[in-house]
C-alpha positions in Angstrom: 180.1 75.0 220.7 182.0 72.7 223.2 178.8 70.6 223.6 178.6 70.1 219.9 182.3 69.2 219.6 182.0 66.5 222.3 178.8 65.2 220.7 180.6 64.5 217.5 183.7 63.2 219.2 181.6 60.6 221.0 179.8 59.8 217.7 183.2 59.4 215.9 184.5 57.0 218.5 181.4 54.8 218.3 181.6 54.9 214.5 185.2 53.7 214.8 184.1 50.9 217.1 181.4 49.7 214.8 183.5 49.8 211.7 186.6 48.2 213.3 185.1 45.7 215.7 182.2 45.2 213.3 184.3 43.1 210.9 185.5 40.7 213.6 182.0 40.5 215.1 180.8 39.6 211.6 183.6 37.0 211.2 182.4 35.5 214.5 178.8 35.4 213.2 180.0 33.5 210.1 182.6 31.4 211.8 180.8 28.1 211.7 179.1 28.9 208.4 182.3 29.7 206.5 184.9 27.5 208.1 184.4 23.9 207.3 187.6 22.4 208.7 189.8 22.9 211.8 192.4 24.6 209.6 189.9 27.0 208.2 188.5 27.8 211.7 192.0 28.6 212.9 192.5 30.8 209.8 189.4 32.8 210.8 190.8 33.4 214.3 194.3 34.2 212.9 192.7 36.8 210.6 191.1 38.7 213.5 193.6 37.7 216.2 196.0 40.6 216.0 193.2 43.3 216.2 190.0 42.0 217.8 190.8 43.0 221.4 192.3 46.3 220.3 189.2 47.1 218.3 187.1 47.0 221.5 189.2 49.8 222.9 187.0 52.2 220.9 183.9 51.0 222.8 185.6 51.6 226.1 186.9 55.0 224.9 183.5 56.0 223.7 181.9 55.0 227.0 184.6 56.8 229.0 184.2 60.0 226.9 180.4 59.8 227.3 180.9 59.6 231.1 183.2 62.6 231.0 181.3 64.9 228.6 177.7 64.0 229.3 177.5 62.5 232.8 173.7 62.9 233.1 173.2 60.8 230.0 175.7 58.2 231.2 173.8 57.9 234.6 170.4 57.7 232.9 171.4 55.1 230.3 173.4 52.9 232.6 170.4 52.7 235.0 167.7 52.3 232.4 169.6 49.8 230.3 170.9 47.9 233.3 169.7 44.5 232.1 170.9 44.7 228.4 174.2 46.2 229.4 174.9 43.2 231.7 173.8 40.9 228.9 176.3 42.7 226.5 179.0 42.5 229.2 178.6 38.7 229.5 178.5 38.3 225.7 181.7 40.2 225.4 183.2 37.9 228.1 182.0 34.7 226.5 183.2 35.9 223.1 186.7 36.5 224.5 186.6 33.1 226.2 185.6 31.4 223.0 188.6 32.9 221.2 191.2 32.5 223.9 190.3 29.1 225.4 189.6 26.9 222.3 193.3 26.0 221.7 194.0 25.1 225.3 192.9 21.4 224.9 193.4 19.3 221.8 189.9 17.9 221.6 187.2 18.2 218.9 184.5 18.5 221.6 186.4 21.2 223.5 187.1 23.3 220.4 183.6 22.9 219.0 182.2 24.1 222.3 184.2 27.3 222.3 183.6 27.8 218.6 179.9 27.8 219.6 180.5 30.4 222.3 182.4 32.6 219.9 179.8 32.4 217.1 176.7 32.7 219.3 178.0 35.5 221.4 179.1 37.4 218.3 175.6 37.0 216.7 173.8 38.1 219.9 176.1 41.1 220.3 175.3 42.4 216.8 171.6 42.1 217.5 171.8 43.8 220.8 173.9 46.7 219.4 171.4 47.2 216.6 168.5 47.1 219.1 170.3 49.6 221.4 170.6 52.1 218.6 166.9 51.6 217.7 166.0 52.3 221.4 167.8 55.6 221.2 166.1 56.6 218.0 162.6 55.4 219.2 162.9 56.9 222.7 162.7 55.5 226.2 160.2 56.3 229.1 162.2 59.0 230.8 160.9 60.2 234.1 161.1 63.8 235.4 164.4 63.2 237.1 166.0 61.8 233.8 166.0 58.2 234.9 164.0 55.3 233.4 163.4 51.6 233.4 162.7 49.3 230.5 161.8 45.6 230.8 163.3 43.3 228.2 160.0 43.3 226.3 156.3 44.2 226.9 153.7 43.8 224.2 156.2 44.2 221.3 154.6 47.5 220.3 156.0 51.0 220.2 154.3 53.2 222.7 154.9 55.5 225.7 156.0 52.6 227.9 158.0 50.3 225.6 160.3 47.4 226.2 163.9 47.1 225.1 162.7 44.7 222.4 159.7 45.4 220.1 159.0 45.2 216.4 161.0 48.4 215.7 164.1 47.5 217.7 164.1 44.0 216.2 164.3 45.5 212.7 167.3 47.5 214.0 168.8 44.3 215.4 168.3 42.4 212.2 169.8 45.2 210.1 172.9 45.3 212.3 173.2 41.5 212.1 173.1 41.5 208.3 175.3 44.6 207.9 178.0 43.3 210.2 177.8 39.8 208.8 178.4 41.2 205.3 181.2 43.4 206.6 182.8 40.3 208.2 182.4 38.3 204.9 184.2 41.1 203.0 187.0 41.1 205.6 187.4 37.3 205.3 187.5 37.5 201.5 190.1 40.2 201.8 192.3 38.1 204.3 192.0 34.6 202.9 192.3 32.5 199.8 191.0 29.2 198.5 187.7 27.7 199.6 187.3 30.0 202.5 187.7 33.0 200.2 185.2 31.6 197.7 182.6 31.0 200.3 183.0 34.4 201.9 182.6 36.1 198.5 179.5 34.0 197.6 177.9 34.8 201.0 178.6 38.5 200.5 176.7 38.4 197.2 173.7 36.7 198.9 173.7 39.1 201.8 173.7 42.3 199.8 170.0 42.1 198.7 168.9 41.4 202.2 171.0 44.4 203.5 169.3 46.6 200.9 165.8 45.4 201.9 166.5 45.8 205.7 168.1 49.3 205.2 164.9 50.4 203.4 162.7 48.8 206.0 164.6 50.4 208.9 164.4 53.8 207.3 160.6 53.5 206.7 160.1 52.2 210.2 162.1 55.0 211.7 160.1 57.6 209.8 156.9 56.0 211.0 158.0 55.8 214.7 159.9 59.1 214.9 159.2 61.4 211.9 160.8 64.4 213.7 164.2 62.8 213.0 164.0 64.3 209.5 163.9 67.9 210.9 167.7 68.4 210.8 167.8 67.2 207.2 165.0 69.7 206.3 166.8 72.5 208.0 170.3 71.8 206.6 170.5 70.8 203.0 174.2 69.9 203.4 173.2 67.0 205.7 171.6 65.3 202.7 175.1 64.3 201.7 175.0 61.6 204.4 172.0 59.6 203.0 173.5 60.1 199.6 176.7 58.5 200.9 174.7 55.6 202.2 173.2 55.0 198.8 176.5 55.4 197.0 178.2 53.0 199.4 175.5 50.4 198.8 175.9 50.7 195.0 179.7 50.6 195.3 179.5 47.5 197.6 177.3 45.7 195.0 179.7 46.6 192.1 182.8 45.6 194.0 181.3 42.3 195.2 180.2 41.4 191.6 183.6 42.3 190.2 185.6 40.6 192.9 187.3 43.7 194.2 187.9 42.6 197.7 189.5 45.7 199.2 186.8 47.9 197.5 184.0 45.8 198.9 185.5 46.0 202.4 186.0 49.8 202.2 182.4 50.1 200.8 180.9 48.2 203.7 183.0 50.3 206.1 181.7 53.5 204.5 178.1 52.2 204.6 178.3 51.5 208.4 180.0 54.9 209.1 177.4 56.8 207.0 174.5 55.0 208.6 175.7 55.9 212.1 176.6 59.4 211.1 173.1 59.8 209.7 171.6 58.6 213.0 173.8 61.1 214.9 172.8 64.0 212.6 169.1 63.1 213.0 169.4 63.0 216.8 171.4 66.2 217.3 171.2 68.1 219.7 169.4 65.3 221.5 171.2 62.4 223.2 168.3 60.3 224.4 164.7 60.8 223.4 161.7 60.4 225.7 159.0 58.1 224.3 156.3 60.5 225.6 157.2 64.1 226.1 159.7 66.2 224.1 160.3 68.3 227.2 162.1 65.4 228.9 164.6 64.7 226.1 168.2 64.5 227.3 170.2 66.9 225.1 173.8 68.0 224.8 172.9 71.1 226.8 171.1 69.7 229.8 173.4 66.6 230.1 176.8 68.2 229.6 179.6 68.6 232.2 181.1 72.0 233.1 182.6 74.3 230.4 186.1 74.2 232.0 186.1 70.4 232.2 185.2 70.2 228.5 187.9 72.6 227.4 190.6 71.0 229.6 189.4 67.5 228.7 189.7 68.3 224.9 193.5 68.8 225.4 194.0 65.5 227.1 191.7 63.7 224.7 193.6 65.0 221.7 196.9 63.6 223.0 195.4 60.3 223.9 193.7 59.9 220.5 197.0 60.6 218.6 198.6 57.7 220.6 195.7 55.4 219.9 195.6 56.1 216.2 199.4 55.6 215.9 199.0 52.2 217.7 196.2 51.1 215.4 198.2 52.2 212.3 201.1 50.1 213.5 199.0 47.0 214.3 197.1 47.1 211.0 200.2 47.6 209.0 201.8 44.6 210.7 198.7 42.4 210.1 198.2 43.4 206.4 198.1 41.0 203.6 196.4 37.6 203.0 196.9 34.6 205.3 197.7 31.2 204.2 196.6 27.9 205.8 199.3 26.2 207.9 
């Protein structure tokens, strides 16, 4: 019971990270595409400025909780994904530098350089996050001791000894890129007015068909690579509510974009992201990391969990900490609500 509780707590924190940091990652991806003037680029940064660094707290909290609750998975993943994790770390650093340093010098070249850092690092982060989830769903070459190593790529095929990037994980990366770019466009439409608002809404309309196609492609590819991920849905009919929510959120997203309901569109894209990740978690449970070869080597919530006492005591401390975190986020988002105007 405690293992299941911690599994879903980790899943919820990662969902919170993707939904909250997802829109400012998407805003970064679209930064140079949407903002045509210096004033508009400053407006994009003002829109995410009060919340972007706080949103990343959920990634740290999710990683810390994973370390506490499932230390064997943490050790395995951080050894096998050593290279991509370092790439992600550097991308996070350069994204922060792009935001914080651009205003230090009044120079078009200087600001353009750091705008490029911000946009490129945001784009690559979305792709790597999508590819990371695809790696978990596809499986990695776990050894008998639970450790593994993956090169960045091999022959781009799915097999018993895959690379981090192959045709399947690239579909995952492309889906994440489009989903978060659309989420970011909805956020920018919600927060801005004038030309920036018009371009964000137009781009959201154009991205929706691509998101629909990639969502279908990612589902078909997942069923081809790992058909056993449907087992939990066959065993528990109630779990079918999750894919139903994915479909409903896509329909609602289309309707809201077409009708110009900015808040509805943003909430619909948030729901879509949350439902997609919840669906992946439901498909994986009780597994945490799949082996690309033998089912006997899967890392599960049972063979990767910490002690029972630690889980019980940790739940008390976690509950107190999460209440404080939620109160802080409610305060910050209330202070940052409403549309921004250009200076």
